[in-house]
N, C-alpha and C positions, 0 to 999 in steps of 0.2 A: 589743693586740687589744681589751682592755677599754675603753681610751680611745676607740678607733674606734667601738665599739658605743655608748658613752655620747654621743659627739659626734653620731653618726647619730640617736640617739633625741632629743637636744636639738634638732637641726635639724628633725626630723620634728614635734616638738611646736610649734616656732616657726612652721612652715608651716601647721599645723592651727588654731592659736589665732586668728590674724587672720581666717581664713575663718569660724570659728565666731562671732566677734564680728560680722562682716558679715552672716551669716545671721540673727543675732538682730535686725537692723535691719529686715528685711522679714518681714511677717506675711502668710501666705497662708491664705485660707479664710474662715471665718464673720465676721460683723460683730462685731469685738471693739472694746472701748472703751479699749484701751491707747494711750498716746501722745497722748491728748486729742482724738482724732478717730475717726470710724467711716466705713469705705467700705461702702456698702450694695449690695445686688444691683441690677444694672441691669434695666431693664424696657423692652421685653419681652426675654426671653432664652430661647431663641434669637431673633435678630432679623434683619429685612431690611425696609427698607433703612436704618433708623436706630434709635438707642437713647438712652435717658436714663440717666445714671449719677449717682445721688444720693450725697452724702457729708455728714456732720455734723461741724462743728467745735464741740467742747464748751467750756463756760465755763472750765474749768481750764487750757485752752490759752492763755488771755489773762490769767492771774493776774499776770504780770509787767508788764502794760501794753503789751507790744509786739505788733505785727501778726504774724499767722501767714503764712508764705510757703508757697504751695501750688502744686504742679505735678502734672499728670496726663499719663500717656503710655500708648499702646497698643503692645503688643509681640506679635510672632508667637511660635510655639512654640520657635524657636531664639534667642529673646531679642533679635531685631533690632527696633529701634524702627520702628513702622509709621505712627503718626499721633499727633496731639495733639488731644484733644477741645476743644470750645469751651464757653465759659460766657457767659450773657447778663448784661451789666452794666447794672443799673438807673441812671438812670430811663428812658433812651431804648431800652433793650433791645439795646444794641450787643453783637455777638458778638466775643469775644476768645479767642485760644488760652489754654488754662489752663497757662501756663508762668510760674513765679515771680510769681504774682499775690499781692498782699498783702490779706489779710482782716483787718479791724479788729474785727469782732463775731462772736460765736458764732452758730450756727444751722444750719439745713439748707440745703444748696446743691445745684445740679444741673448736671452737664456734659452736653453733647450730642455724639454722634458719628454721622456719616452713612455710615460704613463705607467711606470713601475714604482712600487713603494720602496721603503727603506730596506725591506728584506729581499728585494729583487723580483717580487711577484707582480704580475700585471694587475692594476687596480680594476675594480668593477666599473661598469658603465654608470654614469651619473654626473651630478653637479659637484664641482670642487671649487675652491677659492685659491687664487694665487695672491700672496701678500709680498709686497716689495717694501723693505724698510731701508731708509737712507738716513744716516745720522740720527737714528731714534724716531723718525717720523715715518709712519706706515700708510700705504695705500693698498687696496685690495680690489680684485676683479673676479667675476664669476667665469669659470671655464667649464666646458662640458666634454666628458669623455664618452664616446660611443663605441660600440663593438660592431664593426661592419662585418656582416656575414653575407656571403653570396647566396641569393635566393636559390632554392632547389627548383630546378626546372627539368622537365623531361626533354630528352634530346629531340631536336627538331629534324625531322626527316625531309629531304627534298621532295617537293611536290612532283608527282608523276601523273601521267595520264592513265586513266583506267585501262587495264589490259583488255585488248580485244580478243575475242575467241579465235583460236587458231583453227583455220580450216585447211584441209588438205586440198591441194590443187586437183582439179579433175584430171583423171588420166585419159589420154587420147585413146579412142577405140577404133 
């Protein structure tokens, strides 16, 4: 019986430890500078119909002389991939999906998302997650998509004074 309990506790520990290590790879929340990069708040947030997602690659990320491999993805609340933001590549300003792109220099960069999914359809209003992965280390932030609709209002008529009764001028006799 003791062996069974020990075996179960060892199996339980083995199943918990790998998930704890995997959870340590993803940072959720504020702009933290661990891992040599920072995922900043998107602007505007909430947004409709598009947003910019800034990120910073720090100098220590390039200390070994190798390029940083960067990927960004958008996920829904049940962790299904929804879209890949694009980044403008200089000098021509060509838009490319931010998947496995190699950056050779530190600095501030910016991705763009137009709130459309992989099929090109506009995503529903709600909460989504943007995940930035640099050299296998990931950070995530919550973003909110809203659908801005103009409120239906009745036309506003200019205020006028109430009409006075028209009276005929008295005719001279």
